[in-house]
N, C-alpha and C positions, 0 to 999 in steps of 0.2 A: 530396572529398580521403581518402587513407586514414589510417586513426584508426593513433595512437599503442602500440606495443607496453611494456607496463608490466615495469618491472623492479626488482628490490631493491635498499637501498639499503644503500652500503660504509660504513666507518666512517671516525674524522677521521683516523689514521692514511693511509688510501688516499688519502685527499683530498691531505693532504702531500706523500705520493709522486708523485699527478698531478702538483700544483705544480711538482715538483722536473723530472720529467720535461718539462713545457711549457718550463722554462727555459732547460734543457741540452738540448733539441732540435736546435739548429740542430748545434751543434757534432756529437752526437753523429751526424748524418744525413747527413754532407757526403759520406760513404762511398758514399753513394746506394743501397748493402744495401737489403732489403726483409728484417723479420721473417719465419720461416716462417708465423706466425699470432697472433691473441690470442685470450686467455682470456676466460670473462665476465665476471672482477672485473679493472677494471683498475687494472695499477700502475705504467704508462707511458699518458701522452697524447702523443700525434705528432701536431705539428705539420706543418702544409705548410712544406716547402720555399723558403724564401724565398730572391731573387736578392740581396739584400743579408742583410749579416752582423747585425742588429740593426733591431728593430721601429722605424720611422719613423714617430713619434708628429707631428701636423699639429698648427699652433699653438693656442692654447687655446680652446675653443668656447665660445660662450654658448646653448648648446644638448643637447639629451641628444643620445647619439649612435647612429648607427643597426647595424643589421646588422651591413651590410658593414665599418664600422670596425673592430665588435669584434671580426668574423674576419679583417682584415686585419690584427689585431695594434697599432690606431693609438689604442687608449683603454687607459686605468689604471684600478689601483684602485679603485672595486668592481664596474666594467663592463667587466672584460678579458674577454679568451679565457677564462683561466682560471677565474672566478668563474661565465659562460655556462657551460661546460663542470661547473662541480661544478650549476649550480642544474637545468640537462637532467636530470642523473643522479638527483639526489636530490629534486626536487622535483615538474619536468614526467614524471619515470618514460620519458622517450623519447632517451638519449644516443647510440645505434643511428644513429639519425639524424643527430646531429651529425660520429660516428665517420664516416661511411658519408660526409658532407660532405666531413671532413679528409682521408680516404683516397683521395678521386677529387681532392682539391685535390695532395696530394701526388703523384699518380701526372702529373699534369699537370704539376707539376715535375719530378720525376724527366724526362717527355719534353725538357720544353725545357731540362736540364742535359747532358743525353745530348747536342743537338741543336747547343748551343753548344760542347761539347769537340770534336765530331766539326767544326763550322765552323774551331775555329780548328786541328783538326791538319789539315784540309786545307791551310787556307792557310798554315802553316809548312813543310810534307812536300813540298806540289806548288802552291808560288808560281804559276808560268804560269797557271795555273786562275782566278787573279784579270785577270787580262789579259785572256783569250783569253773565256770564258765559256760554253766551247765543250761541255760539260753542264747538262741541265737540272737535276740534283740540281747543280751546284754554284753555278746563277743562285738555286735556291730559295734554300740557305744565305747566299750574300750578299747575300740581298734579305730576309732575315727580320727583322733590325730586334731592335732589346728587345724581351725576351719582356714580357706583360704581365702583371699581378699577378693570382694565381689564384683572389683573395679573394673576388670578385663574380661574379655571375650573369651567362652571356654573354650576356641581354636587354638588358645595358646598357651593355657596349662599344658603342666608337665604330667608325665604319664600317674606319679605319685598323688597331684593334687586332683586328678581327673577320677582317682580310685576312690578320695575323699569323698570329693563330691558326689557319685554315685552311690557309695556305702551312706551319703545323708539321704538319698534322695529314696533308696529304697528300704532305711529303717521308713520313715516317714511313711510309705505306701505300705509295709507291713504292719506298721500300727495302725493306717486307717481300714485294714482288712484287705490290704491286695496284696498278699504274700506270694501271688503267684509270681509276681516279679523281682528280680535278682539284678546286682548291681553289671553284671554280665549280659543280660539281656535288656539290660533300659537302651529305650530310642528315644528317649526325650532329645538329645544333645543329637544323633547320629538321622533324625528324620531329611528326606530333602527337601528342602526350602522352596521346589516349583511343583505343583501340581497343576492338571489343566482348573484353569479359572472358573470355569465352568459350575463347579463344585461346591454345593451347600452344605452348610454346616446339618440345617436341620428342613425339613418340609416349612413352607407357611403358616403359622399357627401352632407348631407341635411344641416351642420354645416358649418356657415358661421361666422368665427369670426368678432367679432366688435373692429372697429380702433380707439375705442376714448381713450381705453386707452394711445395710443401710443403718443398722441400730450399734447406738454408742456401748451399749451395756454388753461382754459378752456373757453366754450361757456359761452355768455355775458345772464345774467340771468333777466329773466323779470317780476319773481315774486317777493313779497312783501319782500323777502329777501335779494336784489338786492340793498343794500345798500352798500356806499364806507365803514362802519365801519364793515363789514363783511368781515371776514378772509377765512374762508371756503365755497364753491358754492357746491349747489346741486348734481353739473355736476359732482364733485371731488368726491363725495360720489360712485355714480355710475362708475365711471372710477376704484378708488380703488376695489368695486368688481370683476372688469371687470379683472381687472389686475393680482388679486388673483387666479381668475380661468388660464385664460389664462398662468399663470408663473408654477404655482406647479400641478393643478390639469388635467388639459386636458391629454388622451395619446399622449404621445412625447414630453410633452409639455417639456421647456428649461430645467427647474428643478423640475419635476415629483416627485412629492411624491406618495410612496403607502399606498394607505388608501383602505379599504373594496370599493369594485364598486358601492355600494346600495349608500355609504355616495358622491361617487364622480358625480353618475348619479340624487340622489335630489337636491344639489346642483347644474347642471349644469342646471339642470331643472327651477328652482327658479331661475334664473340668465339670462335663454336666454327666456324662455318662460314666465314666469309669470314676468318678468322685477324688480324681488326683488332685493335690495342691503341693506338691512336692515341688523344689527350684528346677530341674530337669524340664517341667513341662513348658517353660516360656523360654528354654536356652536357645533355639534356634528364632526366635523372634526376637532375643537379646542380642542374637552374634549379628543379625542380619538389621537392626538398628544400628548398634558399633560400627559396622562395615558403611552404612549411606553418611550417617554423620563424619567419621574418618575421609571418607570420600569426597560427599560436597559441600559440607558445613564446614568443619578444621582448616583445612587451608585457606581460605577467607578472613576465617578468625586470626590466624595465625599473621594473614598481612594487614590486619586491622589494626592488633593490638600489641605484635611485635613488631612491625616496620611505622607505625602511625601512632597517634595518642588522641586521634577526631572523632568524634559520632557524625554520620552524615548530617544532620541540621546544623552540628555548627559549622561544617564542609557547607553547607550552602550559603550560611550567612556569610563567610569568608567569603566565598565567590560574589555577593552580590555587593558586598562594602568595597570589597576589592578593585571592581569594575566601575564603582562611582569616585571614588580616590581615584584612581587611575585617569580617568573621564575628565577627572575636575582638575585634573594634574597636566594634561593634553591642554584643553581649553585656557587655563594663566598662562601655561606658557607660551602660547602661540598668540596669545594676547599680547605679551610683554615683547614677546621679538618683534611684533608688528606694531607698538605703541616705540620701540627702540627705548624700553627701559634699562636704566644703568645695570650692571651686573651683580652689583650690592641689594638691589630688589627681584630678580630675578633668584636667586641663593632661596625665595625662600619659597621657591618650587622644591627643595628637596622633601619636604613634609610631606604633602600630598603622593609625590614619585614615590617614597619608602615605605609610606603605610600602604598605597595600593599594591608595591611587589611584594612587599609582603607577605599579606591575607591572600594573592594571587599563589604565589609559591606554596604557602602552607596549605591550600585548597588542593594545588599540584601534585603534592609531597604526602595527602594528608598528616601529616607533621606541622604542631608547632614547634619551631625547634627551641623558644625560649620557655616554654613548658615542659621539654625533656629537659632542658639541661638543668631547671630546678627541680627534675624528678617528678613531675607529673603527667596522668595521664587520663582523659575523659571516658568515664563509663555511659554515662548517661548526659545530657544534654545541662554544661554548666554545672556538672556535677565530677569532683577528681578523686584519685586516688594514687598514694604512692607509688611507685617503679621500685617492687621489692625484689623481685625476679635479676639477680647479677648478670646473666647474661643480654638479656633485654635491653635493662638501662645501657649498657656498652653499647649495644645498638644503635638504639636510641640518639645515643649520647653523639654516635659518630653521623648518624642520616642528622641529626641539629645541625651540627658542623658543616656540614657538604650544601644544606637549604639556605645558613647565612651565608656562606658564601656564594653561592647563586644569586642571592637576593640583594648582598651588597656588590659582586662584580656587575649584573645587570642596573643596579640602581644607580653606582657612580658614572656607568656607558650613557645610559638616559638623562643623567642631570648635568653632565659635563656637555653635551651635544646642543641642552636648552639654555645654559647660560652661558657658554662660550660662542655660540652663532654669533653673527655678526646680524644686528637689529636693521629691520627695514621700516619706516614711519609712513603706513600707507598713506 
């Protein structure tokens, strides 16, 4: 599979800004208009527009969540979508893959929102179509059904869900003038993920990027969907598809993700030559990215957040201060032994030994037991969130008690040794 691209870390303020963007994205994206672009420093995180107004959490699960549940916003801190985004940015250093996946999901939601509005407007403005079903477009709209959740890969959809997605893409292609496609002949989600790496989309100098996605103002529509009640224009869908292509997929693009050349070639041809912008164009790339994150990034995320509660900078500081405290404790301990100091004086060794062993144990297990017992987890350096996922909190509580027991046992053994060993003045 393709390698991940490494990026620099942002500070804690950027993380808090990103969290605000995740929590407020639904309300700010209801108008359906896309930003003109994204800078390399992420200030706002755009989450796919869902069909519901708030995340729907499943009943408490007695297991760790899956990547699908995290991306669908069905989990709570510290294994929620925000925490996964911060992990991909700061530790995995492959946030471009997650951003690509989120933008493709948002593009899918934009298409569904557009078709839903168009279906409602057709039924309101021409109610006789509901009775006659005289046109293929109205038939497709009437039989579209409820839209699927864009969080999961297309390979996990049921047969009915696949038919709905195929109908959606077929309608958008037909409306865009490509009526020769049909749901049964759609190849957007069935193309092979691998082709010879030497294939190039176009000869050098023949590709002319379209600037339409760089404009903040969408052109005025003249079709039947240009009602003031509509919040998504047909041009917005086209601009969204072009933005994804020019931002993530073309060689040398601003935030290029490493995908098989065959996938990039197919998407480029579909958008630039065939004029397609339906969701099926990105299905293969979306599934490939999902599988890459699930295989290479998500296991590490669960280890970091479900089995620990500290981030690498904090772990490094604990290692440094733990070694310093333990070195000081050993120096004081041997000094008092060779000075033949009384036991009540040696009892002060408890303090540096306890601090040193506690910090080193926290570094070893990637877990601060006191923070875990009070229900806190570190998502960036010295920034904490509450443990709201029940199973994760129960798991971290058990591990915290285990770490405390190890710390106490080792500390008692070392302290007893240095306090009660016979002194010998040199």
